[in-house]
MDAnalysis code that builds the backbone (N, CA, C; Angstrom):
import MDAnalysis as mda
import numpy as np

u = mda.Universe.empty(432, n_residues=144, atom_resindex=np.repeat(np.arange(144), 3), trajectory=True)
u.add_TopologyAttr("name", ["N", "CA", "C"] * 144)
u.add_TopologyAttr("resid", np.arange(1, 145))
u.add_TopologyAttr("resname", ["MET", "ALA", "SER", "VAL", "THR", "ARG", "TYR", "GLN", "GLU", "ILE", "ASP", "ARG", "PHE", "GLY", "TYR", "LEU", "ALA", "VAL", "ALA", "LYS", "THR", "GLU", "ASN", "PRO", "SER", "SER", "THR", "HIS", "ASN", "GLY", "VAL", "ASN", "VAL", "SER", "GLY", "SER", "PRO", "THR", "THR", "ARG", "LEU", "ARG", "PHE", "LEU", "GLY", "LEU", "LEU", "PHE", "TRP", "MET", "ALA", "GLY", "GLY", "VAL", "VAL", "LEU", "THR", "PHE", "ALA", "TRP", "MET", "GLY", "MET", "ALA", "GLU", "LEU", "ALA", "TYR", "VAL", "ASP", "GLY", "GLN", "MET", "PRO", "TYR", "LEU", "VAL", "SER", "GLY", "GLY", "ALA", "ALA", "GLY", "LEU", "ALA", "LEU", "ILE", "ILE", "VAL", "GLY", "SER", "THR", "LEU", "ILE", "LEU", "SER", "ALA", "ALA", "MET", "PHE", "ASP", "ALA", "ALA", "GLU", "ARG", "GLY", "ALA", "GLN", "ARG", "THR", "ALA", "GLU", "LEU", "LEU", "LYS", "GLN", "ALA", "ALA", "ASP", "GLU", "ALA", "VAL", "GLU", "GLU", "GLN", "GLU", "ARG", "ALA", "SER", "ALA", "GLU", "PRO", "SER", "GLU", "ALA", "ASP", "VAL", "LYS", "SER", "GLU", "ALA", "ALA", "ALA", "ALA"])
u.atoms.positions = np.array([
    [-15.150, -17.011, 4.415],
    [-13.739, -16.690, 4.448],
    [-13.282, -16.272, 3.056],
    [-12.393, -15.328, 3.015],
    [-11.866, -14.850, 1.749],
    [-10.711, -15.736, 1.318],
    [-10.721, -16.102, 0.051],
    [-9.619, -16.912, -0.458],
    [-8.561, -15.985, -1.041],
    [-7.330, -16.363, -0.846],
    [-6.215, -15.549, -1.315],
    [-5.435, -16.361, -2.328],
    [-5.227, -15.802, -3.495],
    [-4.457, -16.443, -4.536],
    [-3.191, -15.628, -4.756],
    [-2.059, -16.289, -4.742],
    [-0.796, -15.578, -4.943],
    [-0.079, -16.170, -6.159],
    [0.398, -15.292, -7.020],
    [1.167, -15.707, -8.174],
    [2.566, -15.125, -8.023],
    [3.568, -15.971, -8.138],
    [4.939, -15.502, -8.075],
    [5.724, -16.154, -9.193],
    [6.565, -15.383, -9.791],
    [7.413, -15.889, -10.850],
    [8.845, -15.486, -10.523],
    [9.729, -16.458, -10.424],
    [11.129, -16.200, -10.136],
    [11.901, -16.406, -11.436],
    [12.648, -15.386, -11.865],
    [13.394, -15.541, -13.110],
    [14.666, -16.343, -12.869],
    [15.418, -16.580, -13.917],
    [16.577, -17.466, -13.812],
    [17.698, -16.880, -12.980],
    [17.675, -15.588, -12.687],
    [18.699, -14.972, -11.858],
    [18.325, -14.965, -10.386],
    [17.150, -15.491, -10.052],
    [16.735, -15.586, -8.662],
    [15.986, -14.365, -8.156],
    [15.649, -13.419, -9.043],
    [14.926, -12.229, -8.624],
    [13.428, -12.456, -8.730],
    [12.703, -11.840, -7.839],
    [11.245, -11.923, -7.888],
    [10.775, -11.032, -9.021],
    [10.126, -11.622, -9.996],
    [9.724, -10.858, -11.165],
    [8.312, -10.316, -11.024],
    [7.382, -11.132, -10.610],
    [5.993, -10.703, -10.498],
    [5.421, -11.268, -9.218],
    [4.761, -10.429, -8.444],
    [4.064, -10.896, -7.245],
    [2.700, -10.233, -7.233],
    [1.668, -11.017, -7.386],
    [0.322, -10.463, -7.458],
    [-0.545, -11.178, -6.439],
    [-1.266, -10.395, -5.633],
    [-2.166, -10.961, -4.645],
    [-3.578, -10.524, -4.992],
    [-4.460, -11.460, -5.059],
    [-5.856, -11.144, -5.348],
    [-6.686, -11.433, -4.117],
    [-7.369, -10.421, -3.628],
    [-8.281, -10.584, -2.503],
    [-9.674, -10.177, -2.970],
    [-10.606, -11.089, -2.969],
    [-11.949, -10.714, -3.385],
    [-12.593, -9.790, -2.359],
    [-13.503, -8.963, -2.839],
    [-14.210, -8.062, -1.934],
    [-15.133, -8.852, -1.035],
    [-15.296, -8.363, 0.175],
    [-16.205, -9.016, 1.105],
    [-17.188, -7.981, 1.629],
    [-18.306, -8.450, 2.086],
    [-19.321, -7.570, 2.631],
    [-19.390, -7.769, 4.126],
    [-19.308, -6.655, 4.864],
    [-19.368, -6.704, 6.317],
    [-20.441, -5.726, 6.775],
    [-21.524, -6.254, 7.306],
    [-22.661, -5.441, 7.762],
    [-23.178, -4.519, 6.666],
    [-23.240, -5.038, 5.452],
    [-23.777, -4.258, 4.355],
    [-22.783, -3.293, 3.738],
    [-21.564, -3.213, 4.256],
    [-20.543, -2.317, 3.718],
    [-19.544, -3.156, 2.947],
    [-19.271, -2.765, 1.724],
    [-18.332, -3.499, 0.897],
    [-16.918, -3.092, 1.286],
    [-16.171, -4.008, 1.887],
    [-14.822, -3.727, 2.346],
    [-13.871, -4.641, 1.592],
    [-12.891, -4.058, 0.936],
    [-11.908, -4.850, 0.218],
    [-11.012, -5.569, 1.210],
    [-10.377, -6.607, 0.741],
    [-9.527, -7.387, 1.617],
    [-8.151, -6.791, 1.837],
    [-7.825, -5.685, 1.173],
    [-6.476, -5.149, 1.312],
    [-6.304, -4.465, 2.663],
    [-5.142, -4.612, 3.270],
    [-4.902, -3.997, 4.579],
    [-4.960, -2.472, 4.538],
    [-4.554, -1.875, 3.416],
    [-4.577, -0.412, 3.361],
    [-5.999, 0.133, 3.343],
    [-6.908, -0.582, 2.708],
    [-8.306, -0.152, 2.720],
    [-8.873, -0.243, 4.130],
    [-8.508, -1.299, 4.825],
    [-8.964, -1.440, 6.210],
    [-8.390, -0.343, 7.098],
    [-7.114, 0.005, 6.890],
    [-6.509, 1.084, 7.671],
    [-7.208, 2.414, 7.408],
    [-7.516, 2.685, 6.151],
    [-8.226, 3.932, 5.822],
    [-9.603, 3.955, 6.477],
    [-10.303, 2.842, 6.386],
    [-11.637, 2.765, 6.978],
    [-11.567, 2.964, 8.492],
    [-10.603, 2.316, 9.133],
    [-10.422, 2.467, 10.573],
    [-10.030, 3.896, 10.931],
    [-9.177, 4.513, 10.110],
    [-8.797, 5.904, 10.335],
    [-9.987, 6.844, 10.249],
    [-10.857, 6.602, 9.274],
    [-12.070, 7.430, 9.156],
    [-12.988, 7.237, 10.359],
    [-13.077, 6.003, 10.850],
    [-13.889, 5.769, 12.052],
    [-13.323, 6.522, 13.253],
    [-12.000, 6.536, 13.401],
    [-11.383, 7.296, 14.492],
    [-11.635, 8.787, 14.328],
    [-11.575, 9.291, 13.090],
    [-11.873, 10.710, 12.854],
    [-13.298, 11.045, 13.285],
    [-14.231, 10.198, 12.880],
    [-15.632, 10.463, 13.237],
    [-15.841, 10.376, 14.744],
    [-15.216, 9.391, 15.380],
    [-15.348, 9.271, 16.836],
    [-14.761, 10.499, 17.527],
    [-13.625, 10.998, 17.046],
    [-13.037, 12.210, 17.608],
    [-13.944, 13.405, 17.427],
    [-14.583, 13.509, 16.283],
    [-15.529, 14.607, 16.058],
    [-16.730, 14.519, 16.979],
    [-17.226, 13.311, 17.198],
    [-18.368, 13.130, 18.104],
    [-17.979, 13.506, 19.529],
    [-16.805, 13.065, 19.981],
    [-16.361, 13.390, 21.338],
    [-16.182, 14.903, 21.495],
    [-15.589, 15.550, 20.499],
    [-15.427, 17.004, 20.562],
    [-16.784, 17.718, 20.568],
    [-17.730, 17.215, 19.804],
    [-19.066, 17.824, 19.776],
    [-19.750, 17.709, 21.130],
    [-19.677, 16.523, 21.737],
    [-20.287, 16.359, 23.066],
    [-19.584, 17.213, 24.115],
    [-18.260, 17.343, 24.004],
    [-17.533, 18.195, 24.950],
    [-17.962, 19.650, 24.782],
    [-18.103, 20.096, 23.560],
    [-18.531, 21.481, 23.327],
    [-19.954, 21.696, 23.832],
    [-20.839, 20.707, 23.601],
    [-22.219, 20.841, 24.067],
    [-22.268, 20.907, 25.600],
    [-21.417, 20.122, 26.264],
    [-21.376, 20.158, 27.722],
    [-20.850, 21.495, 28.234],
    [-19.837, 22.033, 27.566],
    [-19.276, 23.325, 27.972],
    [-20.267, 24.456, 27.730],
    [-21.032, 24.347, 26.661],
    [-21.950, 25.423, 26.301],
    [-23.074, 25.582, 27.312],
    [-23.384, 24.550, 28.050],
    [-24.473, 24.624, 29.027],
    [-24.066, 25.365, 30.296],
    [-22.765, 25.484, 30.549],
    [-22.292, 26.095, 31.793],
    [-21.736, 27.488, 31.516],
    [-22.034, 28.410, 32.419],
    [-21.596, 29.786, 32.233],
    [-20.313, 30.087, 32.995],
    [-19.854, 29.229, 33.873],
    [-18.652, 29.508, 34.660],
    [-17.509, 28.590, 34.210],
    [-16.293, 29.152, 34.241],
    [-15.123, 28.477, 33.693],
    [-14.755, 27.226, 34.484],
    [-14.929, 27.277, 35.807],
    [-14.575, 26.112, 36.619],
    [-15.397, 24.882, 36.238],
    [-16.598, 25.051, 35.804],
    [-17.435, 23.934, 35.380],
    [-17.118, 23.483, 33.960],
    [-16.570, 24.401, 33.156],
    [-16.256, 24.059, 31.756],
    [-14.934, 23.300, 31.614],
    [-14.029, 23.475, 32.559],
    [-12.696, 22.875, 32.454],
    [-12.716, 21.344, 32.349],
    [-13.536, 20.637, 33.123],
    [-13.543, 19.171, 32.951],
    [-13.955, 18.735, 31.539],
    [-14.902, 19.438, 30.937],
    [-15.309, 19.118, 29.566],
    [-14.169, 19.390, 28.587],
    [-13.489, 20.519, 28.804],
    [-12.382, 20.889, 27.929],
    [-11.241, 19.882, 28.031],
    [-10.884, 19.511, 29.260],
    [-9.749, 18.617, 29.456],
    [-10.079, 17.200, 28.983],
    [-11.181, 16.648, 29.454],
    [-11.475, 15.254, 29.105],
    [-11.961, 15.110, 27.669],
    [-12.962, 15.879, 27.304],
    [-13.531, 15.750, 25.958],
    [-12.605, 16.262, 24.874],
    [-11.980, 17.397, 25.120],
    [-11.090, 17.970, 24.111],
    [-9.856, 17.107, 23.873],
    [-9.228, 16.666, 24.958],
    [-8.025, 15.844, 24.818],
    [-8.354, 14.503, 24.175],
    [-9.437, 13.892, 24.601],
    [-9.809, 12.592, 24.025],
    [-10.177, 12.739, 22.548],
    [-10.925, 13.770, 22.203],
    [-11.309, 13.988, 20.806],
    [-10.104, 14.237, 19.917],
    [-9.187, 15.083, 20.390],
    [-7.981, 15.334, 19.602],
    [-7.115, 14.085, 19.483],
    [-7.038, 13.307, 20.549],
    [-6.257, 12.064, 20.490],
    [-6.843, 11.098, 19.458],
    [-8.171, 10.988, 19.433],
    [-8.803, 10.114, 18.440],
    [-8.542, 10.605, 17.019],
    [-8.584, 11.907, 16.814],
    [-8.335, 12.464, 15.484],
    [-6.879, 12.240, 15.079],
    [-5.948, 12.370, 16.000],
    [-4.534, 12.136, 15.689],
    [-4.292, 10.669, 15.348],
    [-4.915, 9.757, 16.088],
    [-4.767, 8.327, 15.776],
    [-5.349, 8.023, 14.393],
    [-6.503, 8.594, 14.083],
    [-7.099, 8.390, 12.759],
    [-6.214, 8.928, 11.650],
    [-5.624, 10.086, 11.858],
    [-4.714, 10.652, 10.854],
    [-3.492, 9.770, 10.662],
    [-2.969, 9.235, 11.748],
    [-1.811, 8.350, 11.662],
    [-2.151, 7.092, 10.869],
    [-3.324, 6.533, 11.096],
    [-3.733, 5.335, 10.353],
    [-3.871, 5.628, 8.861],
    [-4.458, 6.759, 8.520],
    [-4.652, 7.106, 7.114],
    [-3.307, 7.382, 6.440],
    [-2.403, 8.072, 7.126],
    [-1.078, 8.312, 6.556],
    [-0.289, 7.014, 6.408],
    [-0.444, 6.101, 7.351],
    [0.219, 4.796, 7.241],
    [-0.288, 4.035, 6.026],
    [-1.582, 4.087, 5.786],
    [-2.150, 3.417, 4.619],
    [-1.592, 4.019, 3.335],
    [-1.452, 5.335, 3.300],
    [-0.892, 5.980, 2.113],
    [0.561, 5.572, 1.896],
    [1.321, 5.470, 2.979],
    [2.722, 5.041, 2.858],
    [2.823, 3.590, 2.407],
    [1.953, 2.725, 2.907],
    [1.954, 1.330, 2.479],
    [1.614, 1.214, 0.999],
    [0.641, 2.012, 0.540],
    [0.291, 2.004, -0.880],
    [1.467, 2.449, -1.738],
    [2.146, 3.507, -1.315],
    [3.289, 3.998, -2.083],
    [4.407, 2.962, -2.114],
    [4.650, 2.304, -1.003],
    [5.687, 1.265, -0.954],
    [5.316, 0.085, -1.843],
    [4.049, -0.285, -1.844],
    [3.602, -1.405, -2.678],
    [3.735, -1.069, -4.158],
    [3.352, 0.161, -4.525],
    [3.504, 0.569, -5.922],
    [4.974, 0.585, -6.323],
    [5.848, 1.041, -5.436],
    [7.282, 1.039, -5.726],
    [7.829, -0.362, -5.886],
    [7.390, -1.277, -5.044],
    [7.846, -2.666, -5.147],
    [7.352, -3.309, -6.440],
    [6.118, -3.020, -6.824],
    [5.591, -3.575, -8.067],
    [6.353, -3.021, -9.264],
    [6.650, -1.730, -9.232],
    [7.384, -1.115, -10.340],
    [8.800, -1.700, -10.416],
    [9.428, -1.891, -9.266],
    [10.763, -2.486, -9.239],
    [10.730, -3.902, -9.797],
    [9.730, -4.679, -9.424],
    [9.599, -6.046, -9.943],
    [9.396, -6.036, -11.457],
    [8.590, -5.089, -11.959],
    [8.387, -4.988, -13.404],
    [9.685, -4.636, -14.119],
    [10.449, -3.687, -13.544],
    [11.717, -3.301, -14.163],
    [12.726, -4.444, -14.147],
    [12.773, -5.211, -13.046],
    [13.675, -6.365, -12.979],
    [13.290, -7.421, -14.009],
    [12.003, -7.657, -14.167],
    [11.534, -8.636, -15.153],
    [11.881, -8.166, -16.558],
    [11.674, -6.873, -16.818],
    [11.988, -6.336, -18.130],
    [13.492, -6.439, -18.416],
    [14.315, -6.115, -17.431],
    [15.768, -6.207, -17.612],
    [16.199, -7.645, -17.835],
    [15.613, -8.581, -17.102],
    [15.953, -9.993, -17.280],
    [15.526, -10.477, -18.657],
    [14.336, -10.075, -19.115],
    [13.877, -10.463, -20.447],
    [14.794, -9.899, -21.525],
    [15.213, -8.648, -21.365],
    [16.112, -8.045, -22.346],
    [17.471, -8.750, -22.346],
    [17.970, -9.148, -21.181],
    [19.247, -9.858, -21.105],
    [19.149, -11.215, -21.787],
    [18.041, -11.901, -21.598],
    [17.850, -13.200, -22.242],
    [17.757, -13.031, -23.752],
    [17.011, -12.027, -24.208],
    [16.892, -11.776, -25.645],
    [18.247, -11.431, -26.253],
    [19.027, -10.621, -25.562],
    [20.354, -10.246, -26.053],
    [21.264, -11.472, -26.123],
    [21.170, -12.330, -25.114],
    [21.989, -13.541, -25.108],
    [21.572, -14.465, -26.250],
    [20.276, -14.611, -26.486],
    [19.795, -15.455, -27.588],
    [20.201, -14.866, -28.928],
    [20.130, -13.553, -29.042],
    [20.499, -12.892, -30.288],
    [22.003, -13.064, -30.551],
    [22.803, -12.959, -29.482],
    [24.254, -13.108, -29.639],
    [24.622, -14.541, -30.005],
    [23.923, -15.515, -29.455],
    [24.231, -16.909, -29.772],
    [23.718, -17.299, -31.158],
    [22.694, -16.633, -31.655],
    [22.137, -16.956, -32.966],
    [22.986, -16.355, -34.085],
    [23.600, -15.195, -33.866],
    [24.415, -14.555, -34.886],
    [25.816, -15.157, -34.861],
    [26.371, -15.393, -36.022],
    [27.753, -15.903, -36.036],
    [28.713, -14.795, -35.614],
    [29.763, -15.166, -34.922],
    [30.726, -14.183, -34.460],
    [31.602, -13.732, -35.622],
    [32.316, -12.620, -35.430],
    [33.179, -12.088, -36.481],
    [34.317, -13.065, -36.813],
    [34.828, -13.760, -35.806],
    [35.908, -14.722, -36.027],
    [35.425, -15.882, -36.906],
    [34.171, -16.335, -36.673],
    [33.621, -17.409, -37.503],
    [33.457, -16.946, -38.934],
    [32.987, -15.706, -39.127],
    [32.788, -15.169, -40.477],
    [34.131, -15.044, -41.191],
    [35.185, -14.577, -40.499],
    [36.508, -14.423, -41.113],
    [37.116, -15.769, -41.439],
    [36.935, -16.752, -40.554],
    [37.511, -18.070, -40.820],
    [36.792, -18.755, -41.994],
    [35.477, -18.557, -42.110],
    [34.755, -19.114, -43.261],
    [35.159, -18.418, -44.541],
    [35.393, -17.110, -44.459],
    [35.783, -16.372, -45.646],
    [37.203, -16.782, -46.075],
    [38.069, -17.028, -45.097],
    [39.440, -17.450, -45.415],
    [39.456, -18.873, -45.984],
    [38.576, -19.713, -45.491],
    [38.507, -21.091, -45.945],
    [37.960, -21.168, -47.360],
    [37.119, -20.221, -47.727],
    [36.501, -20.267, -49.037],
    [37.415, -19.681, -50.052],
])
């Protein structure tokens, strides 16, 4: 079983600053498959593409053996439609994986920007509290 480690840091304003998930690579039937869902979606999409290509190839081979159109139509309808359907499903899976990756990168970038903004706000607050205010400087100057 793959172990999952999650690190989360919540800043003082309640925003999620850092979220990191580590999934170790696993081996499945000699193929190194990462634990990320997007990698699995891509792999599954490629399998659907290959299956669609195989179905289309067998349909074409069946049609090529027959010289009359009435005999070729069942190969065209069943094999062609099934092959194209498999290719469309594979394309959808691969595009979904790409969209998930883009969303994850956007969320990570947003978390980094929120953390940076929170750190800058804290530094500014510390800097403002460390420096004497103008009123304090004027009152000390008047007292002296």
